[in-house]
N, C-alpha and C positions, 0 to 999 in steps of 0.2 A: 313216837311209835304209836298207832291205832290201840285205844283199851277197848277190850271183846266186851259187848253186853249182852248177858245172860235174860234170859225171861222166862217168867213163870206164869202158866197160865191155869187159875186158882177153880174147880168147881167142885160140884160133892162128891166125887170122886177119888178127889187128892188134888195134887199139883204137878204140871210138867214142866219142867227146866230145858229151854233152847236158846240156840245165838241166832239172833236175828240179823245183825250187820256190825258195824266197825264206828267206833268213835273218833272222828279225825279232825283236825284243823291245824294251826290256823291259815287262812288263805285272807290276802282282799277280799274287800265287798262291793257292792253295789257303789255305784258314784251317785252324788247328788243331782237332780233336776232333769229324771229320766233317762240318766245313761244306760249302759248295759253290764249288768256286774260283771266281776274278772272270773268269780266264782261261781255260773252259772250253776242253779240250783235243776235246773231243767237239763242238766248235761254237760255242762261247760267245765273245762279242764282247768284245777284250782291252782293258785301261785303255788309256788315250793313253801312259801315260809312270810311272817310277818314282810309287811312292805320296807319296814328299815331294818332288815335283815339280823333282829332280834331273838330273844327266844321264844320259846311257845308261850302264847297268850294264856292269861289265867281265865279259867271258863266254868262258869255253876253247873254247868251239865256233868262234869267232872268233879264235882265237891270243892271247887276250890272257892275263894273270893273275888269275883273278876272285879274289873275296872268297873267305875259307877259313873252315870248311869248307862248300864247295859240291857240289854233285851234278847228275849227267844222268838222265833215265828215258826209257826206249825205252817211247813208249806209242802206239796208234792209228798207226802209221806215220811220227811224229816223236821226235825227241831235243828233248827240252826240259830245258833247264838251271836249277837256283836255286840262289839262296842260303839256307844253313841257319839261320836265325834266330827269335823268337818265334812269327815265323808264315813262312811262306818265300816269298820275293821271286823271282818270275820274272828272269833275266837274257835268254833267250834262245829261239828255238825255231828248229830246220831241219825240213825234210821229208825223210824217206829215199828215196832211188831206190829204185825196184824191179825189178830185173835181169828177174825174172819176171813175168811179169804175169797172177797165175793166182791166186783167192781166198785159198788157203790158205799162199802164200807172203808171213808177214809176219815181219817183223822182230822179233827175239826182243832176247838176254841181249849187253851191249856191255862194253868196257874202255878203258879209255886208256894209253896208250903212255908212257913218260919223255919223249918229245918233243913230247907234246900230242896226235900224234895217236888220233882213236877208232876203234877195230873192232869191227862191228858183227856178231852172226849172222844172217846176213839172209834168212832164207826156213825152208823147212820139207823138202820132198821134194827141192828144187833149190835148196837153200840158195846164198849166195854170202858170201865174208869180204869185207864190204864197209869200206874204210878212208878216211876222213874227214882230209883236212889241213886245217886250222883255219887254215893261214896261207893258202893259195891260194885253197879253198873246192872244192875238186875233191875228189872220189869216185873209188875205182876196185873195181873187185868180180871176184873171183877165185872160181875154180868147183874143183869134187875131183870126179870121177867116184866114185859112190856113195856120198858123205857127204848125210846125211840124217839128219832125227828125226821120230818120228811127228807126224800131223798132229792126234790127239783127246784133246790134253791141253796148255794154254797155257803152261805152268811147261816145260816142255824145250826144251832148247837153250842149253847153259851154253857160257862162254867167259872163257877165261883167259890172262897172260901171263907166261911164265916166259924169264927168260935173253931169249935173240934170236929167241925163237917165240911163235907166239900156240896155243893150243890149242882146239880146239870137239870138243861131245860129237858121238858120230856113233852112230846107231842102226841096227838092219837093219828094213829098210821094203820093202812090196811093190814090185817090179819091179827096177831098177836099183841099189836100197838099201842095199846091203852090201858091205863088211863093216860090223864095230860095233867100235867104240873111239873114238878120237881122229882128230880130222884136223888136222893140225898143216901152220901155214904160218909162212915166213920174214915179220918185221918191212915187207917190201916186196909181202907178200900172193903170193910165189915160191915155189918149190922143194916144193910142196905133194905131203904124202905121211901115207900112215894109220899110226897106232900103236896097234898092239894093247894091249887092257888086259882083264885075263880076270876080268871081271864083265859080264854080261848087258845090255846097252841103257842105254849113262852116258846121267844128266841132267842133271848137273853137274861141273864141273869149279873144283877152285881151289888153290891156290898156295900152298905151307908157307914157314916161316923160312929152309929151306936151299934155297929153288926146288922144292922136291917138288912133283909132281901129286898133290894128294888127289880119286879120281873116283869120283861117287857114283852108282852101281847103281840100277837104275828101280824095284828093291824100295825106297827109301829108306832102309834101313838097312847095307848093305854100302859099305866106303871100301874103295879100292886105291891104295896109296902106292905111285908110280913115280918112279925117279930118271931124268931125260930126257936126261941127258947120256949114264948108259948106256945107259940101256932097260931098267934092273931094277926088277922089285917088291920095294920095299924093306919093304913093311908092307902089313898087311891089319886092318882097325879092322871090328869089327860091333857097329854103334849099337844103344841099347836102345831108341829111338823113333823111329819112322819121319819121316823129314823130305823134304821137297821140294828143298834147296839149302845148301850148306855154306859155312861161311868159317872158315880157320883163323887161332887167334891166331897171337901170336910163340912162344909154349910147347910149339906144336904141338896144342893143345887145338883143340876142334873148337866152334863156332856152327853152329847149323844153327835152319833155317827149319822148323818141325813142319807135319805135313799137316793138325791140328788148330790150334788158334787157338794155339800156344805157342812160345816163343823156348826153345831150349834151351843150354844148355854140357854139354859132355862132355868126360870125362877122357883119358888117353892109350890106354886102354882101351875107350874105346866108353861108358861108362857116364855117364849123366844125372845132373848135379853139381848142376843146380839149373835152375829153369826161371820165363818172366815168360810172365805172360798179355800178346797184343799190343793187344787192344783192336779185331782184324778178325778174319777168317776166311781160309781158303783161301792161305795165304801161299807167297809162289813164290819170291823173290830174296833174298839177304841179301850186303851189305857192310861192310865195316871199312877206317875212313879214319885217317888219320895220327896224328890226335888221340884216337884209343880211340874217338870213337863209332862207333856199329853201324845201318846203315840194313836195315830190310826190308820188303817190298813184297808184296802180296797183288792178287788176282784181282779184287779188287772196286775197284783205281783206289787206294787207300791207303797209305802211307809212315808206316811205325814209326822211330821215333827211339829207341835205347838206348846203352849202353855195353859193352864187353867184357865186362866183371866184371855183367852184367845187375845192377846195383843202381838203385837207386830205382822210378822209375814210368816208364813208356815213355807217349811223346808222340806219338800220330797224326795225322797229316795227311791230307785227301783233295784229289788232284790228277788224278783221273779217273775214269771209271766200267768202264773195259777194264781186264785185265790189266797190271802195270807190272815192267818190270827194270829197274833202277838202277844206277850206279855211281858213287863217290866221284870226284871231277875236280881238277885244280892245275895250278899253272903248268909250264912247259915247262922242264926240264932240260938 
């Protein structure tokens, strides 16, 4: 049975609740190495149920403890959750509400909080921080004046969670789209404010082992390390290869999704120590799981699975034909 998700849009005049769509699942998912997904996010017909004929699969988007490892992609205006197996198994999918009904206001990156809530960078020139409470199915949407990202590149619009706050990249755009840096929200979406970062046009943000913020500039090479507690810049790294997105390992070294088809491992000084062919091109997002697995996505709708040491051979799945953002998900803590 589909669970109807309500949505709440909050502003100075109050909150409005509405229903954007249904949560559905489960279906078979994309095949390995370039196959066509059984349940096409671009309009394909889902299978009737799990491939083994079993019961409905656990889904973090419903507030359940998912099979691990599991991950969620943001693609084509939906969140789609998968179990990561030899072939991907889709657990459920959920439409993402669009508070601003303009063609360029598309959902972008996402991150899950420790209590299971999902935070989505929802939009472009007028984005919202859209928060899904998976227990109630209610979305809330939160704005910040001047927060925006450029519309000319689908890879832009990164988000991360550090401590008690969510951080989203903020670029200078035409009109009211200034300043540049990070947009910061508390975990309920309130107390929104701008955080300055001395780099031009941040495109991604990741969190280090001590909850430091690693902010990637639009040149794809400059990384600024910022302490979110003091507000101080505590480091600057110049990568010797250009990347679209970054993720930080437990030792502070950086994994990067290259602007070509390569995945890089950089040392603490930004020198490339190792690289791996992804089997796809136009890489755009990267995430590290608790078990050391790494997911990388592309503008071509592919998801690449490897590990934090870039050892062995990467596995590539096709989940869509549109650009894909992704994040590992887990049970509530």
